[in-house]
C-alpha positions in Angstrom: -45.4 -30.9 -32.7 -49.0 -29.8 -32.7 -50.4 -27.0 -34.8 -50.7 -24.7 -31.8 -47.1 -25.4 -30.8 -45.9 -24.6 -34.3 -47.9 -21.3 -34.3 -46.4 -20.4 -30.9 -42.9 -21.2 -32.2 -43.4 -19.1 -35.3 -44.7 -16.2 -33.3 -41.7 -16.4 -30.9 -39.3 -16.4 -33.9 -41.1 -13.3 -35.3 -40.8 -11.5 -31.9 -37.1 -12.5 -31.6 -36.5 -11.2 -35.1 -38.2 -8.0 -34.3 -36.2 -7.6 -31.1 -33.0 -8.2 -33.1 -34.0 -5.5 -35.6 -34.6 -3.1 -32.8 -31.3 -3.9 -31.1 -29.4 -3.4 -34.4 -31.1 0.0 -34.8 -30.2 0.9 -31.2 -26.6 -0.1 -31.8 -26.5 2.0 -35.0 -27.8 5.0 -33.1 -25.3 4.5 -30.3 -22.5 4.4 -32.9 -23.8 7.6 -34.6 -23.8 9.4 -31.2 -20.3 8.2 -30.6 -19.2 9.4 -34.0 -20.8 12.8 -33.3 -18.9 13.1 -30.0 -15.6 12.0 -31.6 -16.0 14.5 -34.4 -16.4 17.3 -31.8 -13.2 16.4 -30.0 -10.1 18.5 -30.6 -7.8 15.3 -30.7 -10.0 13.6 -33.3 -7.4 13.7 -36.1 -4.9 12.1 -33.8 -7.4 9.3 -33.1 -7.9 8.7 -36.9 -4.1 8.5 -37.3 -3.9 5.9 -34.6 -6.6 3.9 -36.4 -4.6 3.8 -39.5 -1.3 3.0 -37.6 -2.9 0.1 -35.6 -3.6 -2.1 -38.5 -1.4 -2.6 -41.5 -3.4 -2.1 -44.7 -6.1 -0.1 -43.0 -5.4 3.1 -45.0 -5.2 1.2 -48.3 -8.6 -0.5 -47.6 -10.2 2.7 -46.5 -9.0 4.5 -49.7 -10.1 1.6 -51.9 -13.7 2.6 -51.0 -13.2 6.2 -52.3 -14.7 5.7 -55.7 -17.5 3.3 -54.8 -18.6 0.9 -52.0 -17.2 -2.6 -52.3 -17.9 -6.1 -51.0 -15.3 -8.1 -49.1 -14.6 -10.2 -52.2 -14.1 -7.0 -54.3 -11.7 -5.6 -51.7 -9.8 -8.9 -51.6 -9.3 -8.8 -55.4 -8.5 -5.1 -55.7 -6.1 -5.0 -52.8 -4.7 -8.5 -53.3 -5.4 -9.3 -49.6 -6.6 -12.5 -48.0 -10.2 -12.8 -46.8 -8.9 -12.9 -43.2 -7.0 -9.6 -43.6 -9.9 -7.9 -45.3 -12.2 -9.1 -42.6 -9.9 -7.9 -39.7 -9.2 -4.6 -41.2 -12.8 -3.9 -42.2 -13.9 -4.8 -38.6 -11.2 -2.5 -37.3 -12.4 0.4 -39.5 -16.0 -0.3 -38.7 -15.3 -0.3 -34.9 -13.5 3.1 -35.4 -16.6 4.4 -37.2 -14.8 5.1 -40.5 -16.7 2.6 -42.6 -20.2 1.0 -42.4 -21.1 -2.5 -43.6 -24.5 -2.7 -45.2 -25.9 -6.2 -45.6 -26.8 -7.1 -49.2 -29.5 -9.4 -50.5 -27.0 -12.3 -50.9 -25.9 -12.0 -47.3 -22.6 -10.3 -48.0 -21.6 -6.9 -46.7 -20.9 -3.9 -48.9 -18.6 -1.4 -47.2 -19.3 2.4 -47.4 -17.5 5.4 -46.0 -19.2 6.7 -42.9 -20.4 10.3 -42.4 -17.8 10.6 -39.7 -15.0 9.7 -42.1 -16.2 12.3 -44.5 -16.6 15.0 -41.8 -13.1 14.4 -40.4 -11.6 14.2 -43.9 -10.1 10.9 -43.0 -9.0 10.3 -46.6 -6.4 13.1 -46.2 -5.1 11.4 -43.1 -5.1 7.9 -44.7 -3.0 9.1 -47.6 -0.2 9.8 -45.2 0.0 6.1 -44.4 0.3 4.8 -48.0 3.7 3.4 -48.7 5.1 4.8 -51.9 
């Protein structure tokens, strides 16, 4: 590969990376708009209840993030769940807009409560699904 081909390849990777960053930002904005719309709906609490009903362990994982954000590994250890279950449940809660994964320097995600979860007081709803 010639020097000019390498330069062109590097430039293409930089452009592709920039496009990916822009797409990720656009997706985040779309999710925020969806969350705003959901928070304005009268049936919003019913939807949050459905989210916790649909996946066993969803309420427990959600509430585990109450004191502080956690990585997937930390959630596995604190909840005594498999990596697969933590992954499925966290994806489910992220899709519902209740938690947000933030990429860490080591490549892992740390999960945080979303603004939507706080606005809708989702913790109060989640507590109803905890088995005593």
